[in-house]
N, C-alpha and C positions, 0 to 999 in steps of 0.2 A: 073393912068389915069381913069377918070370917063366919061362914055358915057351918063349919065343921071343926071340931077340936083337932089339933095336930095328932093326937094319939089315935083317933078314929081314922084320920086320913092315912096314917102309916099302916094301920091294920088293914084297911081296904086295899091299899097299894100292894101289900104283901101278897094277898090272895090273887089280885088281878095280875101281878107280875108273874106269879107261878103259872097261872092259866095261860097267859100270853107266851111264856117261855115253852110250855108244853106244846102249845099249838105251833110255835116256830120250829121246834124239834121235829114234829110230825111233818110239817111242810118240807123241811130240808131232807128229812129221811126219805120221803116218798119221791122227792126230786132226784136224790141220789140213786134210788132204786130204778127209777125211770131212765135216767141217763146211763146207768150201768147196763140196762137191757139194750139200749141203742149201741153202746160201745161194744158189747158182746157180739151184736149182729155185724159190726164193722171190724171184727177181729182186733179190737183194741183192749188194752189191759183195763180191768175194772178198778174202780176206786175202793180201796179197803181202809187206808189210813184215815181218810176223811170221816168214815163211820166212827173210828175210835175218837177222833177229835170232837165229833158231834156228841158221842156218848159222854165224853168228859164235860162238855158244856151242860149236858142233861144232869149229870151228877151234882153240878153246882146249883141247880135250880132250887132244890129244897132249902138251901141256906137262906133264900129270900124270906122264908117264914120266921127266921130267928134273928133278923138284924136289929140292932139296938136303936138306930136312928135312920132318918131319910138319906143322909149322905152315904152311909154304908150301903143302904139298899140300892141307891142309884149306881154306886161303883160296881157292885156285883151284877146288877141288871145290865148295865152297859157292857160289861165284859162278856157276859153270857150271850147277849143278843149279837154283839159284834162278832164273836166266834161263829155263831150260826149263820149270819148273813154273809160273812166273808167266805165261808164254805159255798154258800149258794151262788154268790157272784163269781167265785173262782170257777166253779163247774160250768156255769152258763157261758162265761167268757171263753173258757178253754174249748168248750164243745158246741158252741153255737152253730157251727157249720154242719155238723152231723145231725144236730137236733132239727135244724131247718130242712135238711135233706130228708130226714125221716118223715116229717110232716108233709113234705111235697109228695113222697111216695104214697103216703096214706091218702092224700087228696086226689091223686091221679088214678086211684083204683076204681 
């Protein structure tokens, strides 16, 4: 039994997908900015190419509004979100030591 016609479901998913993708972009963007500040304090090279990759995923987000069916929607959504979260995981795994050290320094003040 279905409470919602498939066309309405797809329409809602389009807008929800765009809002979630935008919030994911903001999360990753501010995480990158935060980690770049810590890297700068530690005389390490800042991430720049990851911002371009994040921007590329952001450019794909509006296409979610114009997908013809749920399969295409899911393909684009999975790709966009995967790029964003792979950036997030990469940065956290690569820099977890300096991030923890930064928090230790803040806590010891």
